[in-house]
DSSP file (Angstrom, degrees, kcal/mol; ACC not computed):
  #  RESIDUE AA STRUCTURE BP1 BP2  ACC     N-H-->O    O-->H-N    N-H-->O    O-->H-N    TCO  KAPPA ALPHA  PHI   PSI    X-CA   Y-CA   Z-CA
    1    1 A X              0   0    0      0, 0.0    12,-3.3     0, 0.0     2,-0.4   0.000 360.0 360.0 360.0 144.5  166.3   87.0  150.3
    2    2 A X  E     -A   12   0A   0     10,-0.2     2,-0.3    31,-0.1    10,-0.2  -0.969 360.0-172.5-128.6 143.3  167.0   84.0  152.5
    3    3 A X  E     -A   11   0A   0      8,-2.3     8,-3.0    -2,-0.4     2,-0.3  -0.961   7.6-155.7-130.1 151.9  165.4   82.9  155.7
    4    4 A X  E     -A   10   0A   0     -2,-0.3     2,-0.3     6,-0.2     6,-0.2  -0.905  16.6-170.3-122.2 155.4  166.2   80.1  158.2
    5    5 A X    >   -     0   0    0      4,-0.9    25,-2.6    -2,-0.3     3,-1.7  -0.813  40.4 -93.1-141.6 178.1  163.8   78.4  160.6
    6    6 A X  T 3  S+     0   0    0      1,-0.3    25,-0.0    -2,-0.3    23,-0.0   0.665 116.3  65.7 -69.7 -16.0  163.4   76.0  163.6
    7    7 A X  T 3  S-     0   0    0      2,-0.2    -1,-0.3    22,-0.1    22,-0.1   0.439 115.2-112.4 -83.9   0.4  162.9   73.1  161.2
    8    8 A X  S <  S+     0   0    0     -3,-1.7    18,-1.4     1,-0.3    17,-0.6   0.537  74.2 131.5  82.9   7.0  166.5   73.5  160.0
    9    9 A X  E     - B   0  24A   0     15,-0.2    -4,-0.9    16,-0.1     2,-0.4  -0.784  47.6-148.4-101.6 135.1  165.5   74.5  156.5
   10   10 A X  E     -AB   4  23A   0     13,-2.5    13,-3.0    -2,-0.4     2,-0.5  -0.820  16.5-159.3 -91.5 139.1  166.9   77.5  154.6
   11   11 A X  E     -AB   3  22A   0     -8,-3.0    -8,-2.3    -2,-0.4     2,-0.5  -0.980   7.1-152.8-124.9 130.6  164.4   79.1  152.3
   12   12 A X  E     -AB   2  21A   0      9,-3.1     8,-3.3    -2,-0.5     9,-1.5  -0.892  21.0-166.1-103.2 125.1  165.3   81.3  149.3
   13   13 A X  E     - B   0  19A   0    -12,-3.3     6,-0.2    -2,-0.5     2,-0.2  -0.865  22.0-124.2-117.9 143.2  162.6   83.8  148.4
   14   14 A X    >   -     0   0    0      4,-3.0     3,-2.7    -2,-0.4     4,-0.0  -0.545  39.6-109.5 -71.4 148.6  161.9   86.0  145.4
   15   15 A X  T 3  S+     0   0    0      1,-0.3    -1,-0.1    -2,-0.2    -2,-0.0   0.694 119.0  60.2 -59.2 -17.6  161.6   89.7  146.5
   16   16 A X  T 3  S-     0   0    0      2,-0.1    -1,-0.3     0, 0.0    -2,-0.0   0.445 126.1 -97.5 -89.5   0.1  157.9   89.5  145.8
   17   17 A X  S <  S+     0   0    0     -3,-2.7     2,-0.4     1,-0.3    -2,-0.1   0.448  76.9 138.2 104.4   1.3  157.4   86.7  148.4
   18   18 A X        -     0   0    0      1,-0.1    -4,-3.0    -4,-0.0     2,-0.3  -0.659  56.6-121.1 -80.9 131.0  157.5   83.6  146.1
   19   19 A X  E     +B   13   0A   0     -2,-0.4    -6,-0.2    -6,-0.2     3,-0.1  -0.570  32.7 177.3 -70.9 128.1  159.5   80.6  147.5
   20   20 A X  E     -     0   0A   0     -8,-3.3     2,-0.3     1,-0.4    -7,-0.2   0.800  60.8  -6.9 -99.7 -38.8  162.2   79.8  145.0
   21   21 A X  E     -B   12   0A   0     -9,-1.5    -9,-3.1     2,-0.0     2,-0.4  -0.987  51.3-146.8-160.9 145.0  164.1   77.0  146.8
   22   22 A X  E     -B   11   0A   0     -2,-0.3     2,-0.6   -11,-0.2   -11,-0.2  -0.969  11.8-160.1-116.8 135.5  164.2   75.1  150.1
   23   23 A X  E     -B   10   0A   0    -13,-3.0   -13,-2.5    -2,-0.4     2,-1.2  -0.942   3.5-169.9-118.3 106.6  167.6   73.8  151.4
   24   24 A X  E     +B    9   0A   0     -2,-0.6   -15,-0.2   -15,-0.2   -16,-0.0  -0.684  46.0 115.8-100.0  80.9  167.2   71.1  154.0
   25   25 A X        +     0   0    0     -2,-1.2     2,-0.2   -17,-0.6    -1,-0.2   0.660  47.7  83.0-122.6 -26.3  170.7   70.7  155.3
   26   26 A X        -     0   0    0    -18,-1.4     4,-0.1    -3,-0.4    19,-0.0  -0.600  54.8-159.7 -82.3 142.9  170.8   71.7  158.9
   27   27 A X  S    S+     0   0    0     -2,-0.2     2,-0.3     2,-0.1    -1,-0.1   0.303  76.2  41.7-101.7   7.8  169.7   69.2  161.6
   28   28 A X  S    S-     0   0    0    -20,-0.1    -2,-0.1    22,-0.1   -21,-0.0  -0.858 107.3 -54.9-142.1 175.1  169.0   71.9  164.2
   29   29 A X        -     0   0    0     -2,-0.3    18,-2.5   -22,-0.1     2,-0.6  -0.274  52.2-126.2 -54.6 131.9  167.4   75.3  164.4
   30   30 A X  E     +C   46   0B   0    -25,-2.6    16,-0.3    16,-0.2   -26,-0.1  -0.744  31.7 176.8 -81.5 123.2  168.8   77.8  162.0
   31   31 A X  E     +     0   0B   0     14,-2.7     2,-0.3    -2,-0.6    15,-0.2   0.751  57.5  12.7 -98.0 -29.4  169.9   80.8  164.1
   32   32 A X  E     -C   45   0B   0     13,-1.7    13,-2.6   -27,-0.1     2,-0.3  -0.998  47.7-173.2-154.3 143.1  171.5   83.0  161.5
   33   33 A X  E     +C   44   0B   0     -2,-0.3     2,-0.3    11,-0.2    11,-0.2  -0.994  17.5 170.9-133.2 141.9  172.0   83.6  157.8
   34   34 A X  E     -C   43   0B   0      9,-2.2     9,-3.3    -2,-0.3     2,-0.3  -0.991  25.1-135.0-154.0 141.0  174.3   86.2  156.3
   35   35 A X  E     -C   42   0B   0     -2,-0.3     7,-0.2     7,-0.2     2,-0.1  -0.678  30.2-113.8 -91.6 149.2  175.7   87.2  152.9
   36   36 A X    >   -     0   0    0      5,-2.6     3,-2.1    -2,-0.3    -1,-0.1  -0.389  37.8-101.4 -71.3 161.1  179.3   88.1  152.4
   37   37 A X  T 3  S+     0   0    0      1,-0.3    -1,-0.1     2,-0.1    -2,-0.0   0.802 126.0  46.4 -56.7 -30.8  180.0   91.7  151.4
   38   38 A X  T 3  S-     0   0    0      3,-0.0    -1,-0.3     1,-0.0    -2,-0.0   0.387 108.6-125.8 -92.1   4.2  180.4   90.7  147.8
   39   39 A X  S <  S+     0   0    0     -3,-2.1    -2,-0.1     2,-0.2     3,-0.1   0.668  81.7 112.6  61.5  20.2  177.2   88.5  147.8
   40   40 A X  S    S+     0   0    0      1,-0.1    16,-3.3    15,-0.1     2,-0.4   0.610  72.7  43.4 -95.0 -14.5  179.2   85.5  146.5
   41   41 A X  E     - D   0  55B   0     14,-0.2    -5,-2.6    15,-0.1     2,-0.5  -0.991  62.5-160.4-134.1 137.2  178.9   83.5  149.8
   42   42 A X  E     -CD  35  54B   0     12,-2.3    12,-3.5    -2,-0.4     2,-0.4  -0.976  11.1-157.9-113.4 131.9  176.0   82.8  152.1
   43   43 A X  E     -CD  34  53B   0     -9,-3.3    -9,-2.2    -2,-0.5     2,-0.4  -0.903   8.0-173.2-107.8 138.4  176.7   81.6  155.6
   44   44 A X  E     -CD  33  52B   0      8,-2.4     8,-2.9    -2,-0.4     2,-0.4  -0.995   3.1-166.5-130.0 137.8  174.1   79.7  157.7
   45   45 A X  E     -CD  32  51B   0    -13,-2.6   -14,-2.7    -2,-0.4   -13,-1.7  -0.975   2.9-162.2-127.4 139.7  174.5   78.8  161.3
   46   46 A X  E >   -C   30   0B   0      4,-2.2     3,-1.9    -2,-0.4   -16,-0.2  -0.744  35.5-104.4-118.9 166.5  172.5   76.4  163.4
   47   47 A X  T 3  S+     0   0    0    -18,-2.5   -17,-0.1     1,-0.3    -1,-0.0   0.616 115.4  66.0 -67.0 -13.2  172.0   75.8  167.2
   48   48 A X  T 3  S-     0   0    0    -19,-0.2    -1,-0.3     2,-0.1     3,-0.1   0.366 119.9-106.4 -86.4   5.2  174.2   72.6  167.0
   49   49 A X  S <  S+     0   0    0     -3,-1.9     2,-0.3     1,-0.3    -2,-0.1   0.365  74.6 140.5  87.1  -2.7  177.2   74.8  166.1
   50   50 A X        -     0   0    0     -5,-0.0    -4,-2.2     2,-0.0     2,-0.4  -0.571  31.0-168.7 -77.0 131.9  177.2   73.8  162.5
   51   51 A X  E     -D   45   0B   0     -2,-0.3     2,-0.4    -6,-0.2    -6,-0.2  -0.979   1.3-164.4-119.9 132.4  178.0   76.5  160.0
   52   52 A X  E     -D   44   0B   0     -8,-2.9    -8,-2.4    -2,-0.4     2,-0.5  -0.967   7.4-152.5-119.6 133.9  177.6   76.0  156.3
   53   53 A X  E     -D   43   0B   0     -2,-0.4     2,-0.5   -10,-0.2   -10,-0.2  -0.917  12.2-156.5-103.0 125.7  179.1   78.3  153.6
   54   54 A X  E     -D   42   0B   0    -12,-3.5   -12,-2.3    -2,-0.5     2,-0.6  -0.908  11.0-139.2-108.0 121.7  177.1   78.4  150.3
   55   55 A X  E     -D   41   0B   0     -2,-0.5   -14,-0.2   -14,-0.2   -15,-0.1  -0.680  14.7-168.8 -79.2 119.4  178.9   79.4  147.1
   56   56 A X        +     0   0    0    -16,-3.3     2,-0.6    -2,-0.6   -15,-0.1  -0.136  22.8 158.3-105.4  38.1  176.4   81.6  145.2
   57   57 A X     >  -     0   0    0      1,-0.2     4,-1.6   -17,-0.1     3,-0.5  -0.534  31.8-154.4 -63.0 112.0  178.4   81.6  142.0
   58   58 A X  H  > S+     0   0    0     -2,-0.6     4,-2.5     1,-0.2     5,-0.2   0.786  89.1  61.8 -64.4 -31.9  175.6   82.6  139.5
   59   59 A X  H  > S+     0   0    0      1,-0.2     4,-2.1     2,-0.2    -1,-0.2   0.914 105.9  46.2 -62.5 -42.1  177.3   80.9  136.6
   60   60 A X  H  > S+     0   0    0     -3,-0.5     4,-2.5     2,-0.2    -2,-0.2   0.889 111.6  52.3 -66.8 -39.3  177.1   77.5  138.4
   61   61 A X  H  X S+     0   0    0     -4,-1.6     4,-2.6     2,-0.2     5,-0.2   0.895 108.6  50.5 -61.7 -40.9  173.4   78.2  139.2
   62   62 A X  H  X S+     0   0    0     -4,-2.5     4,-2.7     2,-0.2    -2,-0.2   0.926 111.5  47.4 -64.1 -44.7  172.7   79.0  135.6
   63   63 A X  H  X S+     0   0    0     -4,-2.1     4,-2.4     2,-0.2    -2,-0.2   0.927 113.0  49.1 -63.0 -44.7  174.3   75.7  134.4
   64   64 A X  H  X S+     0   0    0     -4,-2.5     4,-1.9     2,-0.2    -2,-0.2   0.912 113.8  44.9 -62.3 -43.9  172.5   73.7  137.1
   65   65 A X  H  X S+     0   0    0     -4,-2.6     4,-2.4     2,-0.2    -2,-0.2   0.918 112.4  52.0 -64.4 -44.1  169.1   75.2  136.2
   66   66 A X  H  X S+     0   0    0     -4,-2.7     4,-2.7     1,-0.2    -2,-0.2   0.902 108.4  51.6 -59.7 -42.0  169.7   74.8  132.5
   67   67 A X  H  X S+     0   0    0     -4,-2.4     4,-2.8     2,-0.2    -1,-0.2   0.893 108.3  51.4 -63.1 -41.1  170.6   71.2  133.0
   68   68 A X  H  X S+     0   0    0     -4,-1.9     4,-2.4     2,-0.2    -1,-0.2   0.924 111.8  46.6 -63.3 -43.6  167.3   70.6  135.0
   69   69 A X  H  X S+     0   0    0     -4,-2.4     4,-2.5     2,-0.2    -2,-0.2   0.920 112.1  50.8 -62.9 -43.5  165.3   72.2  132.2
   70   70 A X  H  X S+     0   0    0     -4,-2.7     4,-2.1     2,-0.2    -2,-0.2   0.925 110.6  48.6 -59.7 -46.0  167.2   70.1  129.6
   71   71 A X  H  X S+     0   0    0     -4,-2.8     4,-1.7     1,-0.2    -1,-0.2   0.913 111.1  51.3 -61.4 -42.4  166.5   66.9  131.5
   72   72 A X  H  X S+     0   0    0     -4,-2.4     4,-1.8     1,-0.2     3,-0.2   0.938 111.1  47.2 -59.6 -46.5  162.8   67.8  131.9
   73   73 A X  H  < S+     0   0    0     -4,-2.5    -1,-0.2     1,-0.2    -2,-0.2   0.861 112.9  48.9 -65.4 -34.0  162.5   68.4  128.1
   74   74 A X  H  < S+     0   0    0     -4,-2.1    -1,-0.2    -5,-0.2    -2,-0.2   0.766 120.3  34.6 -78.0 -24.9  164.2   65.2  127.2
   75   75 A X  H  < S+     0   0    0     -4,-1.7     2,-0.5    -3,-0.2    -2,-0.2   0.554  88.5 100.0-109.6  -9.9  162.2   63.0  129.5
   76   76 A X    ><  -     0   0    0     -4,-1.8     3,-1.3    -5,-0.2    -4,-0.0  -0.680  55.8-156.8 -83.0 123.5  158.7   64.5  129.5
   77   77 A X  T 3  S+     0   0    0     -2,-0.5    -1,-0.2     1,-0.3    -4,-0.0   0.625  90.3  64.0 -74.0 -10.4  156.4   62.5  127.2
   78   78 A X  T 3  S+     0   0    0      2,-0.1     2,-0.5    -3,-0.0    -1,-0.3   0.464  85.2  87.1 -91.1  -1.2  154.1   65.5  126.9
   79   79 A X  S <  S-     0   0    0     -3,-1.3     5,-0.1    -7,-0.1     0, 0.0  -0.865  81.4-127.1 -98.4 124.7  156.9   67.6  125.2
   80   80 A X    >   -     0   0    0     -2,-0.5     3,-1.5     1,-0.1     4,-0.2  -0.269  21.2-110.6 -70.7 159.7  157.0   67.2  121.5
   81   81 A X  G >  S+     0   0    0      1,-0.3     3,-1.4     2,-0.2    -1,-0.1   0.881 118.0  54.8 -59.0 -40.2  160.3   66.2  119.8
   82   82 A X  G 3  S+     0   0    0      1,-0.3     3,-0.3     2,-0.1    -1,-0.3   0.648 105.7  53.1 -69.8 -14.4  160.5   69.7  118.1
   83   83 A X  G <  S+     0   0    0     -3,-1.5    -1,-0.3     1,-0.2    -2,-0.2   0.293  86.3  85.6-100.5   7.3  160.2   71.4  121.5
   84   84 A X    <   +     0   0    0     -3,-1.4     2,-0.4    -4,-0.2    -1,-0.2   0.381  63.0 104.5 -91.9   3.9  163.1   69.5  123.1
   85   85 A X        +     0   0    0     -3,-0.3     2,-0.3    -4,-0.1    -3,-0.0  -0.676  40.4 164.1 -88.9 138.7  165.9   71.7  122.0
   86   86 A X        -     0   0    0     -2,-0.4     2,-0.6     2,-0.0    -2,-0.0  -0.985  32.2-132.7-150.7 145.1  167.6   74.1  124.4
   87   87 A X        +     0   0    0     -2,-0.3     2,-0.3     2,-0.0    -2,-0.0  -0.890  32.4 174.4-102.1 120.6  170.8   76.1  124.3
   88   88 A X        -     0   0    0     -2,-0.6     2,-1.7     2,-0.0   -25,-0.1  -0.957  39.7-122.8-130.6 147.5  172.8   75.8  127.5
   89   89 A X        +     0   0    0     -2,-0.3     2,-0.1   -27,-0.1   -26,-0.1  -0.387  47.7 170.1 -84.6  61.5  176.3   77.0  128.5
   90   90 A X              0   0    0     -2,-1.7    -2,-0.0     1,-0.1   -27,-0.0  -0.410 360.0 360.0 -72.3 146.9  177.6   73.6  129.4
   91   91 A X              0   0    0     -2,-0.1    -1,-0.1     0, 0.0    -2,-0.0   0.454 360.0 360.0 -89.0 360.0  181.3   73.2  130.1
């Protein structure tokens, strides 16, 4: 689920109500958000006339998330060397 607000931020929510991600890209009130019929694109529109199309390709999201976890494991001093391995579908 996605919401837009007067602060220009899009928020992506888990269906149970947990905030997953905030996207601060609009500089004006977000007036509308809508998914494409195939759920592969999200459109957001703001009061300044700006429309943003978001590619929701889940493969790209998986790679990005996996990269973030990998970076965390490699740089966090509290993670032991033996716990720093992760398998990711990098291209």
